[in-house]
C-alpha positions in Angstrom: -0.2 -0.1 -0.4 2.9 2.4 0.8 4.6 1.6 -2.4 1.5 2.4 -4.3 1.2 6.0 -2.4 4.6 6.9 -3.0 4.1 6.0 -7.0 1.1 8.1 -7.2 2.7 10.7 -5.6 5.7 10.6 -8.1 3.3 10.5 -11.1 1.6 13.4 -9.8 4.7 15.4 -9.1 5.6 14.5 -12.8 2.6 15.7 -13.9 3.3 19.3 -12.0 6.7 19.3 -13.8 5.5 18.3 -17.4 2.4 20.8 -17.1 4.5 23.5 -15.6 7.5 23.6 -18.5 5.1 23.2 -21.5 4.5 26.4 -23.2 0.5 28.4 -22.7 -2.2 26.6 -24.8 -3.0 29.8 -26.4 -4.7 29.8 -30.2 -2.2 29.7 -32.8 -2.9 32.5 -35.2 -1.6 33.0 -39.0 -1.2 36.2 -41.0 -3.1 36.9 -43.8 -2.0 40.1 -46.4 -0.4 41.4 -43.2 1.0 39.9 -39.5 -1.5 40.5 -36.2 0.3 41.8 -33.5 0.1 41.6 -30.1 -2.0 44.0 -28.8 0.5 44.6 -25.8 4.3 43.3 -24.4 2.2 41.8 -21.5 -0.5 40.4 -23.9 2.5 38.3 -25.2 3.6 36.7 -22.2 6.8 39.5 -21.5 8.2 41.9 -20.0 7.9 45.6 -21.9 11.3 46.8 -19.9 13.1 43.7 -20.9 12.0 43.8 -24.6 13.6 47.3 -24.6 16.8 46.0 -22.9 16.5 43.4 -26.3 16.5 46.8 -28.5 19.1 48.6 -26.6 21.9 45.3 -26.9 20.7 45.1 -30.9 21.5 48.9 -30.8 24.9 48.8 -29.1 26.1 45.0 -30.5 24.7 44.1 -33.8 24.5 45.3 -37.1 20.8 44.2 -37.6 19.0 45.6 -40.4 15.9 44.0 -39.8 14.1 41.4 -37.1 10.9 40.5 -36.4 9.4 38.1 -32.9 6.2 36.0 -33.3 5.0 34.6 -30.9 1.4 31.9 -31.3 1.2 34.1 -34.4 1.7 37.1 -33.3 3.9 39.8 -33.7 5.6 40.7 -30.1 8.5 42.6 -31.3 10.4 44.3 -34.4 13.5 45.5 -35.0 14.6 48.1 -38.7 12.8 47.3 -41.8 10.5 44.6 -42.2 10.2 44.7 -46.1 13.8 44.9 -47.8 14.6 41.7 -50.0 18.1 40.1 -49.2 19.6 37.0 -49.7 19.8 34.7 -47.4 23.1 33.1 -47.4 23.2 29.5 -46.4 19.3 29.8 -45.2 18.7 28.7 -48.2 19.6 25.4 -47.9 17.0 25.5 -44.8 14.4 26.0 -47.1 15.3 23.7 -49.6 15.0 20.8 -46.9 11.2 22.2 -46.7 11.1 21.7 -50.8 12.5 18.3 -50.2 9.8 16.8 -48.0 6.9 18.0 -50.6 8.4 15.6 -53.3 9.5 12.9 -50.9 5.9 12.7 -50.0 4.7 12.8 -53.6 7.0 10.3 -54.5 9.2 12.1 -57.2 12.4 12.1 -54.6 13.8 8.9 -53.4 16.3 9.7 -50.9 18.1 6.3 -51.1 18.9 6.9 -54.9 23.0 6.2 -54.9 24.8 9.4 -57.4 25.9 6.4 -59.5 21.9 5.7 -59.9 21.7 9.1 -60.7 24.9 8.8 -63.1 25.9 12.2 -61.0 29.7 13.4 -62.3 31.9 16.6 -61.4 34.5 18.9 -63.0 37.4 16.4 -61.5 35.1 13.3 -61.5 33.8 11.5 -58.8 35.8 8.1 -57.0 33.8 5.1 -56.8 33.3 5.2 -53.4 31.8 8.9 -53.9 29.3 7.7 -56.2 27.7 5.5 -53.6 26.5 8.2 -51.7 22.9 8.9 -51.3 20.5 11.5 -51.9 20.2 11.5 -48.0 23.4 11.8 -47.1 23.8 14.9 -49.0 20.9 16.9 -47.3 22.6 15.7 -44.1 26.1 17.4 -45.2 27.1 13.0 -44.7 28.2 12.1 -48.3 32.1 11.5 -48.1 32.3 13.4 -51.1 34.8 16.1 -51.1 34.9 17.6 -54.2 36.1 21.4 -54.7 32.4 23.2 -54.6 31.0 26.4 -56.9 31.3 28.9 -53.8 32.8 29.4 -50.6 31.2 29.2 -47.3 32.1 26.1 -45.4 34.4 23.4 -44.4 35.9 21.7 -47.0 39.5 23.1 -46.2 39.0 21.1 -43.3 38.0 17.8 -45.1 39.7 14.2 -44.8 41.7 12.7 -47.9 38.9 12.0 -51.1 37.6 8.5 -50.8 38.4 8.4 -47.1 34.9 8.1 -46.1 32.5 5.8 -46.4 29.4 7.6 -47.4 26.8 8.3 -44.1 29.8 7.9 -41.4 30.9 11.2 -41.5 29.6 15.0 -40.9 31.4 17.6 -42.4 29.5 20.7 -43.8 30.2 20.9 -47.5 28.6 23.2 -50.2 29.3 20.7 -52.8 26.9 18.7 -50.5 24.5 21.3 -50.9 24.8 22.6 -54.2 24.8 18.9 -55.4 20.9 18.4 -53.4 19.8 21.3 -55.3 20.9 19.8 -58.4 19.5 16.6 -57.7 16.2 18.4 -56.7 15.8 19.7 -60.1 16.7 16.6 -61.6 14.2 14.3 -59.6 11.1 17.1 -59.7 11.5 18.6 -63.1 11.3 21.8 -61.8 13.8 25.2 -61.3 14.2 26.0 -57.9 13.3 29.1 -57.6 9.9 28.2 -59.3 9.2 25.5 -56.7 9.7 27.8 -54.2 7.2 30.5 -55.8 5.0 27.5 -55.8 4.8 25.6 -52.9 6.0 28.1 -50.6 6.0 31.7 -51.4 1.8 31.3 -52.9 0.5 29.1 -49.9 2.3 31.4 -47.4 1.0 34.6 -48.9 4.3 36.1 -48.8 3.9 39.4 -49.5 7.6 40.9 -50.7 8.6 37.9 -52.6 10.1 39.1 -56.4 11.0 36.1 -58.8 13.6 37.6 -61.1 15.8 38.4 -57.8 16.1 34.7 -58.0 19.6 33.6 -60.0 22.2 30.8 -59.5 25.2 31.6 -58.9 29.5 30.2 -58.1 32.2 29.2 -60.4 31.3 26.3 -62.8 34.8 25.0 -63.7 35.0 23.9 -60.2 31.9 22.2 -60.2 28.7 21.6 -62.4 26.4 22.3 -59.3 25.7 26.3 -58.6 24.5 27.6 -55.5 20.8 28.6 -55.4 20.8 31.8 -53.3 17.3 33.0 -52.3 15.9 36.7 -51.4 13.2 37.2 -49.3 12.1 40.3 -46.9 12.3 39.8 -42.8 8.7 39.5 -42.3 8.6 36.9 -45.1 11.7 34.7 -43.2 8.6 35.1 -40.0 6.2 33.1 -42.6 8.7 30.2 -43.3 9.6 30.4 -39.5 6.0 30.0 -38.6 5.1 27.4 -40.9 8.2 24.9 -39.4 6.9 25.9 -35.5 3.5 24.4 -36.6 4.7 21.2 -38.5 4.2 22.2 -41.8 0.6 23.7 -41.3 -0.6 26.8 -42.5 -4.1 27.6 -41.4 -5.4 24.0 -41.6 -3.5 23.3 -45.0 -0.3 20.6 -44.5 1.9 21.9 -46.6 4.8 20.6 -45.7 4.4 16.9 -44.3 4.5 16.7 -40.7 6.9 13.7 -40.1 9.1 15.5 -42.8 9.5 18.2 -40.1 9.8 16.1 -37.6 12.5 14.3 -39.0 14.8 17.1 -40.8 14.9 18.5 -37.7 15.9 15.8 -35.4 19.5 14.9 -34.5 20.9 13.0 -37.2 24.4 14.4 -36.5 24.5 15.0 -32.6 27.2 17.2 -31.0 29.6 14.8 -30.5 29.8 13.8 -34.1 30.4 17.1 -35.8 33.4 17.9 -37.9 35.3 19.1 -37.4 36.4 18.9 -34.0 36.1 22.5 -33.0 32.7 22.3 -34.1 31.8 20.0 -31.1 32.7 23.0 -28.8 29.3 24.4 -30.0 25.9 23.7 -29.3 24.5 22.6 -32.4 24.2 19.5 -34.2 22.6 19.0 -37.8 19.3 17.6 -39.1 18.5 18.0 -42.7 20.1 20.9 -43.7 19.2 22.7 -40.0 20.6 23.3 -37.3 18.9 21.1 -34.6 20.3 22.7 -30.1 22.1 19.9 -28.6 24.4 19.6 -25.7 23.8 21.1 -22.2 21.4 23.6 -22.8 18.5 21.2 -23.9 19.4 19.1 -20.8 18.4 21.7 -18.3 15.4 21.2 -16.7 13.0 23.2 -18.2 14.9 24.6 -21.4 13.4 26.6 -23.9 16.4 25.2 -26.5 14.7 21.4 -26.4 13.8 21.2 -29.5 15.3 24.3 -30.9 16.2 24.5 -34.6 17.6 27.1 -36.6 18.6 28.1 -40.2 22.3 30.0 -40.2 23.4 32.2 -43.0 26.9 34.0 -43.2 27.1 37.6 -42.4 23.5 37.8 -40.1 20.9 35.6 -41.7 18.6 33.5 -39.4 14.9 31.8 -39.1 15.2 30.6 -35.7 12.5 28.2 -34.0 12.1 28.1 -31.0 8.8 25.5 -30.1 9.0 25.5 -26.2 7.9 29.4 -26.5 5.7 28.8 -29.7 8.3 31.7 -31.1 10.2 32.5 -34.1 13.3 34.8 -34.6 13.7 35.8 -38.7 17.3 38.6 -38.1 18.4 39.7 -40.8 22.2 42.0 -41.8 21.8 42.9 -45.7 25.6 43.0 -47.1 25.1 46.8 -48.1 24.7 47.4 -43.5 28.0 49.0 -42.5 29.6 45.5 -40.7 28.1 42.2 -40.0 26.2 40.0 -37.0 27.8 37.6 -35.8 26.3 34.2 -34.1 27.8 35.1 -30.6 25.8 38.2 -30.3 22.9 37.0 -31.9 23.3 34.0 -29.4 23.0 36.7 -26.2 20.6 38.3 -27.9 18.0 35.1 -28.3 19.5 34.4 -23.9 18.2 38.3 -23.2 14.6 37.9 -25.4 13.9 34.1 -24.0 14.5 36.1 -20.2 12.0 38.8 -21.2 9.6 35.8 -20.5 6.9 36.7 -18.0 6.9 33.3 -15.9 
């Protein structure tokens, strides 16, 4: 009898703990032609003075050109220009991962096809072992292919010797993988990436500022046959991307991206301890399907807002961060013509201040 009572007390305590860690059950809203705004910071569950401190930190430490913070589908904070269109750098990869999910679900893309199956080669030629890499290895950054990429901005300078790694066994952030993933997408779907972006995301999400003519592939095609597919979006349309992900691919009742794909692509494919080169293991981010996933000590803390959080990351200060524990999306941008860039450590510190602004 005593053991039964103790077990009951434990279960009730666990229920209270889980409930206290869970986000408030607010009704989720979706933007129409415009984003809705909370009538006040307090109504959104945030301290207005603390949010002013966040703004002051941005003023003093960052080169932010635009930032939008959305909770439960409504804007709680804005900074700078929400409308200007500029390039997203490597956030393009996270968006491609979203598009992949649509066409994997339709059966157009088979993640288990190999480069050999697809007859894919490149300027310097691919080794036999590299040609055994699967499509899924490209979007995981675990292909084992260390052929030069058409554009810089990755860790290929730290790559092991070519042909030394079995496909799927070794993570390395490589633009060759990501650009080849773009080429495979177009090969298997028969669609230009930018046309798919417009058809499958821009229109269903009713993006406000998209301009198709701004989108053009780039890169040195003498180095690699696969160009980079850079994208240009506004801050407020980046927030729509994040809000779609926060809601498991569902947009106001319409399932745009399969729910299972959102879960799969934002799960830890590569945990922190397997990141390469080794210096990446000193951080707090693992990797999914072209999304960076929070991992390590941060997510182990009780009721941590970092649990389940993930982010798209682009050079100079382009980020889409999704925080399910707080029903929050942060879209951040630093345009290339700004006087300076925004570095990740400053953005990370700003996120801490933003989370601390939440009223308990």
